[in-house]
N, C-alpha and C positions, 0 to 999 in steps of 0.2 A: 066323540069317538066314532070312527067309521065302522059301519055295520059289517060284520064278518059274513062272507059269502063262501060256501063250500065249493071248491073247484071240481065238482063231480065230473063234468064233461072233459076237462083237461086230464084228469086221472084216467078215465076210460080210454081216451084217445092215445095217451102215452102207453098204456098197457098193451093195447092192440097194435097200433101203428109202429111203435118203436120196439117194444119188447117181444111182440109176437105171442101174447097170451092166448090169442084166438087159435093158435095151433095146438094148444094143450087140450087133451080130451076132457079134462075136468072143468074147462072154462065155459061158463054160461053167461053170455053178455047181458041178456035180459035180467037174469037174477042178480048179477053184480050191479047193474044199473039201479035196480029196485032197492037193493040193500044200501048202496051208497047214498041214494037220494033220500031214503028214510033217515039214515043216520045224519046226513047233511042237514036236513030240516030240524032234527033234534039238536044238533050242535048249534045251528044258527039261533034257534029260539030259546034254548035252555042253558047250554054250556058257555057259549061265547059271552052272553051278558054278564056272567060272573067273573070274567077275566080281569076287568079293571077293578072291580070291588075286591077281588082277592089280593091284587097287588097293593091296594090301599090298606086293607085290614091286616094282612099277613096271618100266619098261624100263631097261636099262643100256647105256651107251655105253662100249665098250672097244676101244681101238686103231682108232677111226674107224668101228666097226660097231655096230649096235644089236642087242641081244639081248632078245627078248620074254620075258615071265614064263613060268614052268613050265606046261606043258600046252597053251600056245597053238599051238605048231607042230603037235602031234598033232591038235588040234581042226581046224586049218586043212586039214591033209592029208585028214581025213575029209570036211570041207566040200567040198573040191575034187573028191575022188574020187566023191562023190555028185552032182556036176554043178551045185551051187548057184551057183558063180561064173559059169556060162554061162546063167543063167536066161532072160535076154532076148536073148542072142546068137543070130544066125541059125543054123538047122540046118546049113546048108552050111559053117559055120565051127565046127561042133561044139557049138552051143548048144541050148537047149530051145525058143527062140523063143516064150516066153510073153509075155503082155501086160504093160503097165506097171501095171495094176491088181493083178495077181498079185504082181508085183515089189514094189509098195507094201506089200502085206500081209506079205510076207516081210521087207521092210526094217523095218517097225514091230516085228515079233516079234524080229528080230535086235537092234534098238536096245534094246528092253526087257530082253533077256536079258544083253547085254554090249555096251554102247555103244563101249567102247574097241576091241574087236575089229571091230565093225561099221565104225568110222571108218577102219580100215586096209583093209578089204575092199570097201567099198561105193562107192568112186569108179569101180569097174570098169564098171558099166552106163553111166555118163555118158561114160567114155572110149571105150567101144565105139560109142555114139551119135555122138560127135565124129568118130571115124575113119570111120564109115559115111557121114557127111555131107560131110566135108571131106578125108579121106585119099584118097590114090591107091590103085589096085588092089594095088600091091605092099605098101604099108603095111597095108592091110586084111588081105591074105592072110597077112602075117607075124605081125601082132600080135593080131588078134581071136581066132584059135584059141588062142594062148597065154593070153590073158586069160580066155577061156571055160573053159579046162582048169585054171586056177589055177597055171599055170607062171609067170605074171607077175601082179603087182598093179600098181596105177596111182597116180599122184599128180597134183595140180594145183598148179603152181608159179607163183603170182602175186605174193604179198606180198613186199615188200623192206623193209629198215630205214627207208627214207624214203618208201615208197609202200605205204600200206595201202588205204584205201577209194579214194584218188585214184590210179588206175592211170596217169594221164598222167605221173606222176613216176617211172615205172619207168626204171631205169638199166641193168639187165642188157642187154648188147649182143650182137647176132648179126652176125657178119661173114662174107662169102662168101670162101672160099678154094678157088678152082678150082671143082670140082663139088660141094663140100661146104660146110656152114656150121659155124661155131665159136662157142660161147657163152662169154661172160666176164661174171661178176657174182655176186651173192649173193641168195639167197632165204631168207625166214624163215617160221616158222609152217607148215611143210609137213608135213601129216599123213601118216605112213607114209613119210617121205622115205628112211628105211632101215628094214629089219626082216629077220628071219631066217626068215620064213614061206615066202616064194616064192623060186623059183630066180632070178628076175629082177624088175626094177621098171621099168615104163614111166613116164617123166617127161614130162608135157606142160607146156612152159615158154613163158610169155609173155615175149618179149624185143623189144628195140628194133632195128628195121632202118632207121628213118628218123632224122631229126634230133630233138633234144630238143624243139625248138619245135613239132614236128609233133603233139605230145601223143599221144592214143590212136590217131590215124591212122598213126603211125609204128610201131605194134606188130604183130608177127607171131607166129604160133604154131609151136612146134617140138616135135619129139619126140627124146628120147634115152633111154638106158637104163643101168641100173646096170652090166650086163655090158659094153656097148659103150663106155661112158665110162671105166670103170676108175678110175685114180687122178685123172682130170681132174674128178671130182666128189668133194668132201670133205664129210663130215658133221662140222661144227665143234662142234656142241653139240646136246643135246636139252633142251627147256625143262622147268623144274620148275613144275608147274601146281597149281591148286587141286583139280582133279579130272582125270578121264581119265588116270590115272597109267599105265595099260597101253597107251596110244596114243602112240607116239613122235612128238612135235612137233619137227621137225628144222630146224636152220639149215644151209643148204647153200651151198657155194662151187663155182662153175663156173669152171674154169681151163683154157681151151683145149679145151672139151668138144665133141666131134663131135656134130652134130645134123642132123635133116632138117626141112625146111619142110613144114608141113601147110597145104594150101590155097594161097591166093594171098598174096603179100607185101603187108603192110599191112592185112590183114583178120583179124588175130589175135584182136581183141577179140570180133568177131562169132562166130568159131569157138569161142572159149573160153566164150562165153555159153551154148552148148549144154550144156557141162559144168556151168556155174554154175547154170543154171536147173534142171537135174536135181538139183543139190546143194541148192538152196533148198527144193524140195518135199520132198526127203529129210530135210532138217533139220526141216521142219514135222512130219514123221512121227516124228522123234526126240522132239519135244515131246509128241506124243500118247503115245508109248511111256512117257515119264517120268510123265505124268499117270496112265496106266493102272496102271503098276507101283506108284506111290506110293499110289494108292487101294487096290490089292490088299493091300499091306502093312498099311495103316492099318485097313482093314475087318477083316482077320483078327485083328489085335491087339485092336481095340476090341470085337469080338464075344466075346472071352474074358477080357479084363482086368477083374477085379472091383474096383469102386470105388463107394463110397457105398451108399445105400439107395433102394429104390423107395418110392412113396407108401404102400404097404401094409406097409412095414418090412422087406421081404425084401431079400436082398443084390442089388445091382445090378451090371451090367457097364457099360462106357463107352457102349455104344450106347443105353442107357436114358436118357442125359442129352441134353437138347435141343441144347445147343451142339455136342456131339460129332456128333450126327446132322446138324446144319447143315453142319459142316465136311466130313463124308463126302459129303453131297449136293453140296456145292460142288465137291469133287474129281471126283466122277462126272459132274457136269454139264460141267465143263471138258473132261473126257476125251471124252465122246460128241460134244460140240459141235465140238471141235477135229478129231476124227477125221472127222466128217461134212464139215466145211469143206474139209479136204485132199482127201477123196474126190470132192467135187463139182468141185473144180478139176481133178483128174486125169481125171475122166470128160469134162469139157468139153474138156480138152486132146486126149483121144482122139477125140472127135467132130470136132474141127477146124472147127466151124461158126462159132464166135465167138472168134477169137483175141484180140480186144481185151478180152473178158471174162476170159480166162485171164491176160492181162497185168495186169488189175486185181486179180484174186483172188490171184495168187501172193504179192505182198508182204503182203496181209492175212493169208494163211495163215502166212507166215513169222513175222509179228509175234504173232498171237494164239496159235498153237500152241506156240511156244517159251515165251511167257510163261505159258501154261496149264501146261506141264510144270514150270516153276519154282514157280509158285504152288501146284500140287498137292503137290509135294514139301515145300514150306514148311508147308502145312496138315498134311501127314502127320507132320512133326516135332512140330507142336503137339499133335496128337491123341495121340501116344505120350508126350508130356511129356518127362521126363528120359530115358526110353529112346529117344526119337526123336533126342535130341542125342548119344547114344552111337552107336558104329559097328555094333553087333551086329545090328541089324534092317535095315540097309542104306539107311535114308532119308537119312542124312548123305551117303553116297556118291551117292545119286540126285540130291540137291540140288546137290552140287558138280559132278557130271557135267552136269546140266541147265543150269547157269548160263551156260556158254559158248555155248549155242545161240542166245541173244539177241544174240550178238556176232559169231560167225563167219558166213561166207557173206553178208556185209553186215549191219552193225549195224542193229538194229531202227529206230533213228531215221532211217536212210537210206531204209529201205523205207517208212516213214511219209511221208517227204518225196516219194517217188515217187508215192504214192497221191494226195497233195494237189496235185501239179504235173502230171506226165505223165498220171496217171490221169484228170484232169479236162480236159486240154487236147489231148492227142494225138488225132488223127482227130476233132476237134470234140467230144471227151468221149465217144466211142463206148463205151469201157470202163465208165465210170460209168453210162451209159444202160443198158447190158446188165446191169450189176449191179442196177440199179433194177428191171428186168424180172425178173431171177432171183428176187428176194425174193418177188414175187407168184406166181412159178411154184412156189416151195417151200411156201408156206402162205397161207391166207386168214385166219389168226388176227388178230382185230381189234387186239390189243395190239401185235403185230408191225407191222401196217400203220399204226398210229398213230405208232410210232417211225419208220417209213419216211417219213412226212410231215415229221418233224423232220429226218431225214437229208436229204431233198430241199431243204429251206430252207437247211440248213447247207452243202450242196454249192454252192448258188448264192452264198452268202456267201463261201466260200473261192475259188470260181472268179473272182469279181469283185474279190477283194482285191488291193491293190497289191503286197502281200508275203504270198503264201499260206504261206510257210515258217513263219511264226510261229503259224499255225493248223494246221499239219500234224499234230502229235501228237493234238490233240483230235479232229480230223476222222477220223483213222485209227482212233482208239479208238472213236468213234461208229460207224464203218463196221464194225469188228470186232464190236461189240456187236449191231448189227442182224443181221449175218450169223449170228452165234452163236445168237441167239434164234430166227431163222428155221429154223435147222437143228434145234434142240431141238423146235420146234413140228412140224416135218416128221416127226421120228421118232415123236412121240406120235400124230400123225394117221395115220401109215402102219401103226403096230403096234397101237394101242389098249392096249398093255401098261401096266398100272398103274404100273410103275416109271417108264416114260418120260413118262407123263402127269404124274406127281408132279414129275419133274425139269423138265418143260416149265414147270409152274407156278412152280417154284423159280426157274428162269432168268428168267421174265418179271417176277418180283417184285423182282429185283435192281436196284440203283441203276445207271443208265446213265452211264458216265464221259464226260460232255461238259460243258464249261464253260457258265456262264449267258450268257457273251458270245456263244458260238456258237449256243446253243439259242434 
């Protein structure tokens, strides 16, 4: 197994040179570097070594309780004691109160080191944000300190057997019983629905308070917890999955479960979207992490693996062969482009000046970054050949773990649909207009600007179509391609580093995935 190395310098370079984090008043480069270096060392030494073991052992469900693989509890105790769970929590609630950009760097490193463990731990920042925005003072004072200290972890309970992407079909019901609420129903695919890492688990549950015909308007958000609910929450099974074997994906039954309303009745979906939007950008960073780790493994192997002969007859290694170099460049290009895309979206989110742009960029990041992680892992398997298909180098696990990212937190096709519909029509297409302006802000590279003209014409075609849904995939892929190429050009322009110049040229020479009908 190739040792995991945290890409700290790559993250800092992308945040500053591509996304312009250093223009934000709250950005402190020295502090960010120190925090990411400290977490990187912890990830390399403690979290990453558990990744392979977790995949081999898996989680176990015994007597209705989930047991994590060996070593996970000890690692979590160290994580919590060092304060990492409270990275973004307010200081008055026991947190470090660091920015979303620092948290993004930590999240990427965590995902690359051990995605299964990250999946269980990293819903906490979104839960804290949800409580700060919609929770009452009592809920905030009770739960945020517990989450920040690692005394409790958090879940997001949306999906049901008959309600996946269509949340209007949710059946889990909340009824008022005097001064309290009671939950009845079933939720599935709940990451960390039970585990033995934390003393308690905060469950944020979307449930129906209105009639079925009210659709999403009849949904409200509730909180309950493992300790408070006791036997009224049952873990009925954990799923057997292709990957993420050390992340317990639980099926949960709520049977007379006591709960508290968060925010106003009937506004559950808007409250839950705070958690969901955090999760979608976090999943984008998971894709970046997979791409980075896959490239790291493949590059290390290809640099040493002897294979064939050089033109002068001397013994060659894999990196001497043009096709291997092509695949390595493609991995690296996917990695730096995806990272820059996510960082630009995050910096725009923090600036708060162009919310429509953030709305447009978020689904693009979710689509491109997750597919970049899958593609880079697949390329890594190809570079290693037969050894890539074996488990010992970790690429098989990387691919299997990465594959879910294009599905959860909204299947990528749904995000593509959002780009081609809401993205072009909401607020008169303000998000798409801001995206158009962003490309020019990122680079004046003539090849990128030529593709921008193709994108503009295609945008008009999609916007005027009677049924834009049939054009959604191609338009989204074109938008991703334009964004990615602009990022690669930006990195080359900002650094003049020969590696990034070469990768920019590589990116600009690739085929653009858009149909002739749209072009």
